[in-house]
C-alpha positions in Angstrom: -8.7 -124.7 -44.7 -8.1 -127.6 -41.7 -11.6 -128.9 -41.4 -13.3 -125.3 -40.7 -10.3 -123.2 -39.0 -8.3 -121.4 -41.2 -4.3 -122.7 -42.0 -1.8 -120.6 -40.8 1.7 -120.7 -40.4 1.6 -121.7 -36.8 -1.0 -124.6 -37.9 1.4 -125.4 -40.7 4.1 -125.5 -37.3 2.4 -127.4 -35.3 1.2 -130.3 -37.4 4.8 -130.5 -38.7 6.6 -129.5 -35.8 8.7 -127.2 -37.6 11.8 -125.7 -35.6 11.0 -122.5 -36.1 9.0 -120.3 -39.1 10.1 -116.8 -39.7 7.8 -114.5 -41.7 9.3 -111.2 -42.9 7.8 -107.8 -42.1 7.4 -106.7 -45.5 4.8 -109.6 -46.4 1.1 -108.4 -45.6 -1.7 -110.5 -43.5 -2.5 -111.5 -46.5 -0.2 -112.3 -48.6 1.3 -114.4 -45.2 -2.7 -116.3 -44.6 -2.5 -117.0 -48.6 1.5 -118.6 -48.0 0.1 -120.6 -45.2 -2.4 -122.2 -47.0 -0.2 -122.8 -50.1 2.6 -124.4 -47.8 0.5 -126.4 -46.1 -1.1 -128.2 -48.9 1.9 -128.5 -50.4 3.5 -130.2 -47.4 0.5 -132.2 -46.8 0.4 -133.0 -50.9 4.5 -133.9 -50.2 3.6 -136.1 -47.2 1.1 -138.4 -49.1 3.6 -139.2 -52.4 6.7 -139.8 -49.4 3.6 -142.5 -48.1 5.5 -140.7 -44.3 5.0 -139.0 -41.5 5.3 -135.9 -40.7 8.2 -135.7 -39.0 9.8 -136.6 -42.3 8.7 -133.3 -43.9 10.6 -131.5 -41.0 13.4 -133.9 -40.6 12.5 -134.8 -37.0 12.2 -131.0 -36.1 15.0 -130.2 -37.2 14.0 -128.0 -40.5 13.0 -124.2 -40.0 10.7 -122.5 -42.7 11.7 -118.6 -43.9 8.9 -116.5 -46.2 9.6 -113.7 -47.1 13.2 -112.9 -45.7 16.5 -112.1 -47.0 15.3 -112.7 -50.8 18.6 -112.3 -53.4 18.1 -111.0 -56.7 17.1 -114.1 -59.3 16.7 -116.6 -56.7 13.5 -118.0 -55.7 14.5 -119.8 -52.8 17.5 -121.5 -51.0 18.3 -123.9 -48.4 20.7 -122.5 -45.7 23.1 -125.8 -44.2 24.3 -123.9 -41.7 21.3 -123.1 -40.2 19.1 -125.9 -41.6 16.6 -123.6 -43.3 14.7 -123.6 -46.4 13.6 -120.4 -47.4 11.1 -118.9 -50.5 11.1 -115.6 -51.6 7.6 -113.9 -51.3 7.3 -113.3 -54.8 9.1 -115.6 -56.3 9.6 -119.4 -54.2 6.4 -121.1 -55.9 7.9 -124.2 -57.3 11.0 -124.2 -55.5 9.5 -126.2 -52.2 10.3 -129.3 -53.7 14.0 -128.5 -54.3 14.7 -127.0 -51.6 13.1 -129.7 -49.7 15.5 -132.3 -50.9 18.2 -130.4 -50.3 17.8 -130.1 -46.8 16.9 -134.4 -46.3 20.4 -134.2 -48.2 22.2 -132.3 -46.1 20.2 -134.6 -43.3 21.1 -137.5 -44.4 24.9 -137.2 -45.2 25.7 -138.1 -41.6 22.8 -140.2 -41.0 23.9 -142.3 -43.9 28.2 -141.8 -44.7 31.2 -141.5 -42.3 33.3 -138.9 -42.2 31.8 -136.1 -44.3 32.5 -132.5 -44.4 30.4 -130.1 -41.8 28.4 -129.5 -43.9 28.4 -132.3 -46.2 25.2 -133.6 -48.5 24.4 -137.5 -49.0 24.5 -137.4 -52.5 28.0 -135.5 -52.3 29.7 -137.6 -49.9 28.3 -140.8 -52.2 29.7 -139.5 -55.3 32.8 -139.3 -53.6 33.0 -143.1 -51.7 32.3 -141.6 -48.6 32.3 -144.7 -46.3 28.5 -145.5 -46.2 26.4 -147.3 -42.9 25.9 -150.2 -43.1 22.1 -150.3 -43.4 19.3 -151.5 -45.6 17.6 -148.3 -46.3 21.1 -146.3 -47.1 21.4 -149.1 -49.8 17.9 -147.8 -51.1 19.3 -144.2 -50.7 22.9 -145.4 -52.5 20.6 -147.1 -55.1 19.0 -143.6 -56.2 21.9 -141.4 -55.8 23.4 -144.1 -58.8 20.0 -143.8 -61.3 20.8 -140.3 -61.2 24.7 -139.9 -61.1 25.6 -142.9 -63.6 24.5 -144.6 -66.6 22.6 -148.0 -66.3 25.2 -150.2 -65.1 27.4 -147.9 -63.2 30.4 -147.2 -65.3 30.2 -143.5 -66.3 28.8 -140.6 -65.9 24.7 -140.7 -66.7 23.0 -139.0 -69.6 21.4 -136.3 -66.8 25.2 -135.7 -65.8 26.7 -134.7 -69.0 24.2 -132.1 -69.8 24.8 -130.3 -66.6 28.5 -130.5 -66.9 27.5 -129.0 -70.3 25.4 -126.5 -69.8 28.3 -125.7 -66.8 31.0 -125.1 -69.1 28.7 -123.0 -71.5 28.1 -120.7 -68.3 31.7 -121.0 -67.0 30.7 -122.0 -63.5 30.0 -125.3 -61.2 26.5 -125.9 -60.6 24.3 -127.2 -62.5 26.7 -131.1 -62.3 27.2 -130.4 -58.9 25.8 -133.6 -57.3 23.5 -131.9 -54.8 22.0 -129.7 -57.4 21.2 -133.0 -59.8 19.9 -135.0 -57.2 17.5 -131.9 -56.2 16.7 -132.0 -59.7 15.8 -135.4 -60.2 14.0 -135.5 -56.8 11.7 -132.7 -58.7 10.9 -134.6 -61.8 9.5 -137.5 -59.2 7.5 -135.4 -57.4 6.1 -133.7 -60.7 5.4 -136.8 -62.2 3.5 -138.2 -59.4 -0.2 -137.0 -58.4 -2.1 -134.9 -57.0 0.7 -132.3 -58.9 0.8 -129.3 -57.3 2.4 -126.3 -58.8 3.8 -124.8 -55.7 5.6 -128.0 -54.8 7.6 -127.7 -58.1 6.9 -127.3 -61.8 9.3 -126.9 -65.2 10.2 -130.5 -65.1 9.3 -131.1 -68.5 8.7 -127.9 -70.5 10.8 -125.5 -68.6 14.4 -124.3 -70.9 16.4 -126.2 -68.7 14.3 -129.8 -69.5 14.6 -128.8 -73.1 18.7 -129.0 -72.1 18.6 -132.0 -70.6 19.0 -130.6 -66.8 15.9 -133.2 -66.1 15.6 -137.0 -66.3 14.3 -137.8 -69.4 12.9 -141.2 -70.4 14.4 -144.5 -68.9 16.7 -142.5 -66.6 14.0 -140.9 -65.6 11.4 -143.7 -64.9 14.2 -145.4 -63.3 15.5 -143.3 -61.3 11.0 -142.4 -59.9 11.0 -145.9 -59.3 14.4 -146.4 -57.2 12.9 -143.0 -55.2 8.9 -144.7 -54.6 11.6 -147.8 -53.2 13.4 -146.0 -50.9 10.7 -143.3 -49.6 8.0 -146.5 -49.2 10.8 -147.8 -47.3 11.5 -144.6 -45.3 8.1 -144.2 -44.9 7.1 -148.0 -42.9 9.8 -147.7 -41.1 8.9 -144.1 -39.3 5.4 -145.5 -39.1 6.6 -148.2 -37.2 8.7 -146.4 -34.9 5.5 -143.9 -34.1 3.2 -147.0 -33.4 6.1 -148.2 -31.0 6.2 -144.9 -29.2 2.7 -144.1 -29.3 
């Protein structure tokens, strides 16, 4: 509920100014309304955690949401760079929102923070490949996040998280966990799950899941350092966005 009014996806779209919200044809009205309330609560919690206005959540109105559309077996949620859409499956998307939102943010920031990236390049992969960074204090703080995630404490070798991810990929004979955008999205999940209030629609499983036990989420001192770096970055970003709103309004 927002005040005394029930939350709908219209509410979610208008408040956060998402480009579009699409709901699958097999989603019942009851499922749709329940999902809308959970999306709304999770996005409000994310906005509070990031200390930022709604414009960050919708990435200045460029991000679209899908719920219960085009699900793939075994895939709870996914982000589609070509159309800038974040999609959650009807029956399996809970707990995936923070991960997929960070993919969208990472993609959005690719060409904002770096020069000469490929068309759908992520900022995290641009940083790892030493793309030319655009000079700005916020970009420096974002780069500090990537360094904490991808490299060891003194920046001379891959981090423990990166090594565990490569080991998992080797066992599965894939390149997935060690992709920079996946490493950074999981690190962001941990940052969100460690914060208050906790919201299981945003994230769950960064501490006790099988993936966590395999070292696929940050642990110990590295986890705290990543959390601190994200906190510094999003505090500064949020302050800049609020100042921008104040000048415009």
